[in-house]
C-alpha positions in Angstrom: 180.0 127.8 171.3 183.3 129.6 171.4 183.8 133.2 170.2 185.3 132.2 166.9 182.5 129.8 166.0 180.0 132.4 167.1 181.6 135.0 164.9 181.7 132.8 161.8 178.1 131.7 162.4 176.9 135.3 162.7 178.8 136.4 159.6 177.6 133.6 157.4 173.9 133.8 158.5 174.0 137.7 158.2 175.5 137.4 154.8 172.8 134.9 153.7 170.1 137.2 155.1 171.4 140.2 153.2 171.6 138.2 150.0 168.1 136.8 150.7 166.7 140.3 150.9 168.2 141.3 147.6 167.0 138.1 146.0 163.4 138.6 147.3 163.5 142.1 145.9 164.4 140.7 142.6 161.5 138.3 142.8 159.2 141.2 143.5 160.3 142.9 140.3 159.9 139.8 138.3 156.4 139.2 139.7 155.3 142.8 138.7 153.8 141.8 135.3 152.0 138.7 136.7 148.2 139.3 136.8 145.3 137.6 138.6 145.3 135.7 141.9 148.6 134.0 141.1 150.4 137.3 140.7 148.9 138.7 143.9 149.8 135.6 145.8 153.4 135.8 144.6 153.7 139.5 145.6 152.2 139.1 149.0 154.3 136.0 149.7 157.5 137.7 148.6 156.7 140.8 150.8 156.0 138.6 153.8 159.3 136.6 153.2 161.3 139.8 152.8 159.9 141.1 156.1 160.7 137.8 157.8 164.3 137.8 156.6 164.8 141.4 157.5 163.6 140.6 161.1 166.2 137.8 161.2 168.9 140.1 160.0 168.0 142.7 162.7 168.0 139.9 165.4 171.4 138.7 164.3 172.8 142.2 164.4 171.3 143.0 167.8 171.8 139.8 169.7 174.5 137.7 168.0 176.6 137.6 171.2 173.7 136.2 173.2 172.1 133.6 170.9 172.5 130.0 171.9 173.6 127.1 169.6 170.0 126.0 169.3 168.8 129.5 168.4 171.4 129.8 165.7 170.3 126.4 164.3 166.7 127.5 164.3 167.6 130.7 162.3 169.5 128.6 159.8 166.5 126.3 159.3 164.1 129.3 159.0 166.3 130.9 156.3 166.5 127.6 154.4 162.7 127.3 154.5 162.1 131.0 153.5 164.9 131.5 150.9 165.1 128.0 149.4 162.1 125.8 150.0 159.3 128.4 149.6 160.7 130.0 146.4 161.2 126.5 144.9 157.6 125.6 145.6 156.4 129.0 144.2 158.4 128.6 141.0 157.2 125.1 140.6 153.7 126.4 140.8 154.5 129.2 138.4 155.9 126.7 135.8 152.8 124.6 136.1 150.5 127.6 135.9 152.3 129.5 133.2 153.8 126.8 131.1 157.2 125.3 130.4 158.7 128.6 129.2 158.6 130.0 132.7 160.4 129.6 136.0 162.6 126.6 135.1 165.8 125.7 133.3 166.2 124.2 129.8 168.1 121.2 131.3 165.1 120.3 133.5 162.7 120.5 130.6 165.1 118.5 128.4 165.4 115.6 130.9 161.6 115.4 131.1 161.3 115.2 127.3 164.2 112.7 127.2 162.4 110.4 129.7 159.3 110.5 127.4 161.5 109.5 124.5 162.7 106.5 126.4 159.1 105.4 126.9 158.6 105.7 123.2 161.7 103.6 122.4 163.6 106.5 121.0 167.3 107.3 121.9 167.4 110.7 123.7 171.1 111.1 122.6 170.2 110.6 118.9 167.1 112.8 118.7 166.6 116.5 118.3 164.1 118.3 120.6 162.1 120.4 118.1 158.4 120.3 118.6 158.8 119.5 122.4 158.4 121.6 125.6 162.1 122.4 125.2 161.3 124.1 121.9 158.7 126.1 123.8 161.2 127.1 126.5 163.7 128.2 123.8 160.9 130.2 122.1 161.8 128.7 118.7 165.5 129.6 118.9 167.8 126.9 117.5 170.2 126.4 120.4 172.7 123.5 120.9 170.4 122.0 123.6 167.9 121.3 120.8 170.4 118.8 119.4 172.5 117.5 122.4 171.6 115.9 125.7 174.7 116.6 127.8 173.6 114.7 131.0 174.4 111.1 131.6 171.4 108.7 131.9 170.6 108.7 135.6 168.5 111.9 135.7 166.1 110.7 133.0 166.0 107.1 134.4 164.9 108.5 137.8 162.5 110.9 136.1 160.8 108.3 134.0 158.8 106.3 136.7 158.1 109.4 138.9 156.9 111.4 135.9 154.6 108.7 134.7 153.2 108.2 138.2 152.5 112.0 138.6 151.0 112.4 135.2 148.7 109.4 135.8 147.6 110.6 139.3 148.0 114.4 139.3 148.0 115.1 135.6 151.1 117.4 135.9 154.8 116.9 136.5 157.8 119.1 137.3 161.3 117.8 138.0 161.2 119.7 141.3 158.7 117.0 142.5 161.9 114.9 142.7 164.6 117.6 143.3 162.9 119.5 146.2 162.5 116.3 148.4 166.1 115.4 147.4 167.3 118.8 148.6 165.3 118.6 151.8 166.6 115.1 152.4 170.2 116.4 152.0 169.5 119.1 154.6 167.9 116.7 157.1 170.7 114.2 156.7 173.3 116.8 157.4 171.2 118.2 160.3 171.0 114.8 161.9 174.6 113.8 161.2 176.0 117.0 162.6 173.9 117.0 165.7 175.6 118.4 168.8 178.2 120.3 166.9 178.4 124.1 167.6 179.2 124.8 164.0 176.2 123.1 162.6 174.2 126.3 161.8 177.2 127.9 160.0 177.9 124.7 158.0 174.3 124.3 157.0 174.1 127.9 155.9 177.3 127.7 153.9 176.0 124.6 152.0 172.3 125.4 151.5 172.3 129.2 151.4 175.3 129.4 149.1 174.6 132.5 147.0 176.1 130.9 143.9 173.6 128.0 144.1 170.4 129.2 145.8 168.7 130.4 142.6 169.5 127.2 140.9 167.7 125.3 143.7 164.7 127.4 142.8 164.6 126.5 139.1 165.7 122.8 139.6 169.3 122.3 138.5 170.4 118.7 138.8 173.3 119.7 141.1 170.6 119.3 143.8 170.5 115.6 143.2 174.4 115.5 143.2 174.4 117.0 146.7 172.2 114.2 148.0 174.2 111.5 146.4 177.5 113.1 147.6 176.1 113.3 151.1 175.0 109.7 151.2 178.4 108.6 149.9 180.1 110.6 152.7 177.7 109.1 155.2 178.6 105.6 153.9 182.3 106.4 154.3 181.9 107.5 157.9 179.9 104.4 158.6 182.7 102.1 157.5 181.0 101.0 154.2 183.5 101.7 151.4 181.6 99.6 148.9 178.4 101.6 149.4 180.5 104.7 149.0 181.8 103.4 145.6 178.2 102.8 144.5 177.0 106.2 145.4 179.9 108.0 143.9 179.4 106.1 140.7 175.8 107.2 140.7 177.0 110.7 141.1 179.1 110.4 138.0 176.0 109.1 136.2 174.4 112.4 137.0 177.2 114.6 135.8 180.3 113.1 134.1 182.7 115.5 135.7 182.2 113.6 138.9 184.2 110.7 137.5 187.0 112.5 139.4 185.5 110.9 142.5 186.8 107.4 141.3 190.5 108.0 142.0 189.9 110.3 145.0 187.4 108.0 146.6 189.7 105.0 146.1 192.5 106.8 147.9 190.3 107.6 150.9 188.5 104.2 151.1 191.4 101.8 150.4 194.8 101.1 152.0 196.2 98.4 149.5 196.3 98.1 145.8 194.1 95.1 145.9 191.4 96.9 147.8 191.7 99.9 145.5 191.3 97.6 142.4 188.2 96.0 143.9 186.8 99.3 144.9 187.4 100.8 141.4 185.9 97.6 139.8 182.7 98.1 141.7 182.6 101.8 140.8 183.2 101.0 137.1 180.6 98.2 137.1 177.9 100.6 138.4 178.9 103.4 136.0 179.4 101.1 133.0 176.4 99.0 133.7 174.1 102.0 133.4 175.9 103.7 130.6 176.7 100.7 128.4 173.2 100.1 127.0 173.1 103.7 125.7 176.6 103.3 124.2 175.5 100.2 122.3 172.3 102.0 121.3 174.3 104.8 119.6 178.0 105.2 120.4 178.5 108.2 118.1 175.5 110.0 119.5 176.6 109.4 123.0 180.1 110.6 122.4 178.8 113.7 120.5 176.4 114.7 123.3 178.4 113.9 126.4 181.8 115.1 125.2 182.3 116.5 121.7 179.5 119.2 121.7 180.8 120.6 125.0 184.3 120.9 123.6 183.1 122.7 120.4 183.5 119.7 118.2 181.0 118.6 115.6 177.7 120.1 114.5 175.8 122.5 116.8 178.6 122.9 119.4 178.0 124.7 122.6 179.2 128.3 122.6 182.1 129.6 124.6 180.4 130.8 127.9 182.3 131.9 131.0 181.3 132.8 134.5 182.1 136.5 134.5 184.4 138.8 132.6 187.5 137.2 134.3 186.6 133.7 133.2 189.0 132.1 130.8 186.4 131.8 128.1 185.8 135.6 128.3 189.5 136.2 128.1 189.7 134.0 125.0 187.0 136.0 123.3 188.3 139.4 124.4 191.7 138.6 123.0 190.3 137.4 119.7 191.8 133.9 120.1 188.4 132.6 119.0 186.6 134.3 116.1 183.2 133.9 117.7 181.6 132.1 120.7 180.6 129.3 118.4 184.1 128.9 117.0 186.4 126.1 118.0 189.3 126.8 120.4 191.6 124.2 121.9 191.0 124.9 125.5 192.7 121.7 126.5 196.1 123.2 125.7 195.8 125.3 128.9 193.2 123.2 130.7 195.1 120.0 131.0 198.5 121.5 132.2 196.6 123.7 134.7 194.5 120.9 136.0 197.6 118.6 136.4 199.5 121.3 138.2 196.7 121.5 140.8 196.0 117.8 140.8 199.5 116.6 141.7 199.9 118.5 145.0 196.2 117.9 145.9 196.5 114.1 145.4 199.8 114.1 147.3 198.1 115.9 150.2 195.2 113.4 150.1 197.6 110.4 150.1 199.1 111.9 153.3 195.8 112.7 155.1 193.3 110.3 153.6 190.3 112.1 155.1 186.9 113.1 153.7 187.8 116.8 154.3 191.0 116.4 152.2 189.0 114.5 149.5 186.4 117.3 149.3 189.1 120.0 149.1 191.0 118.1 146.5 187.9 117.5 144.5 186.9 121.2 144.6 190.4 122.4 143.7 191.0 120.0 140.8 187.5 120.1 139.2 187.3 123.9 139.8 190.5 124.4 137.9 189.3 122.1 135.1 186.0 124.0 134.9 187.6 127.4 135.0 189.6 126.6 131.8 186.7 124.8 130.2 184.8 125.9 127.1 181.6 126.2 129.1 181.7 127.6 132.6 178.9 128.6 135.0 179.2 130.3 138.4 176.6 127.7 139.8 179.1 124.9 139.1 181.7 126.6 141.4 178.9 127.1 144.0 178.2 123.4 143.9 181.9 122.6 144.4 182.0 124.9 147.5 178.9 123.2 149.0 180.3 119.8 148.3 183.6 120.7 150.0 181.8 122.0 153.1 179.7 118.9 153.2 182.8 116.7 153.1 184.4 118.8 155.9 181.3 118.6 158.0 180.9 114.9 157.7 184.6 114.5 158.5 184.5 116.7 161.6 181.3 115.1 162.8 182.9 111.6 162.6 185.5 112.6 165.2 184.7 112.5 169.0 183.0 115.7 170.1 184.6 117.9 172.8 181.9 116.6 175.2 183.2 113.1 174.6 180.1 111.9 172.7 181.0 108.8 170.7 181.1 109.3 166.9 181.6 107.2 163.8 185.1 106.9 162.3 185.9 109.1 159.3 187.8 106.2 157.8 185.8 103.7 155.7 188.3 101.1 156.8 187.5 101.4 160.5 184.8 98.7 160.3 
């Protein structure tokens, strides 16, 4: 490990440890009102975790110049277990013990309810969610999520069989029964794929201890599944399997529609001729359209309203203007009085489209020159990040996910080149096979 890699690794893991201590202190405060054995267990576990992370931080400060690559990797794995896996398990138990109004997100509850609607033969995009667990989570408040399901079909299609199995065997279900193994699988896939690389610990920490994303791992945001799908698609690319890459990226777009940007970017990386690109895009489109089309036939207006219109402030019960911080564009629009209220319509596209195009043109030109996974990840993060910044709804966790996805792409790209020791590696080009 050279001095530069060692310094970056120490800085990233120390930063993650400091953030972890603050996060665990916040958990301690939240656990204060909890009574009984569960509350005691949470407080004791949080205190033990805080002590463990503090010890790791002291170790990094005292011995960062002497730690080996293996020791850095062990510390990264320990921090992942303590700051991500353990709190996710704890909050899953809290939700099951305290009810659906606690320790989870409304989107997670909504997907579970939507999967039940499918079983009952009801269209989740055409129903409201009053009288369900989502109503309990909202504590009776009439929010847009009570009327709109903004996720494409894949999350509820994956949830349906696993939920039915868990309810039949365990009597309980939480979406983190699916999402936590997906997250652990993403970590293990990167761990194995980046084996022998001195930067593995730093890259793993940057992806999985990302402060913009860690708390959403705990409560079960569906970006967790996207990280797994993205990683498998990158792995397929490095293995010379462009068609598999197309399938996985299409499945990602079926988890969150903003990932449709991966269609043109993936085609640029995977293909060298127009014919290859058309075939690749046809496969991508067949997967995406094949899953979405039945829901479109079932209720085209409902699907349009939920997946697009409501998020743009169009139609009944639109989503409010929400921005990630005071400097977010949505906050600027409200502060300047360009929108009368958070629920009012404002044509964000007037700024959003030109800004996104201005970033997309040089990003795609750079990708056409380099045609690498690292360039694809960077272009994806820059283009989609710009689009989301100027969007009606914006969340810091979305930008955190983009950062993690870009680091994953960089890691798989670097791991696919021969290591300094001469160890053979897979090619980063899907066309190598």
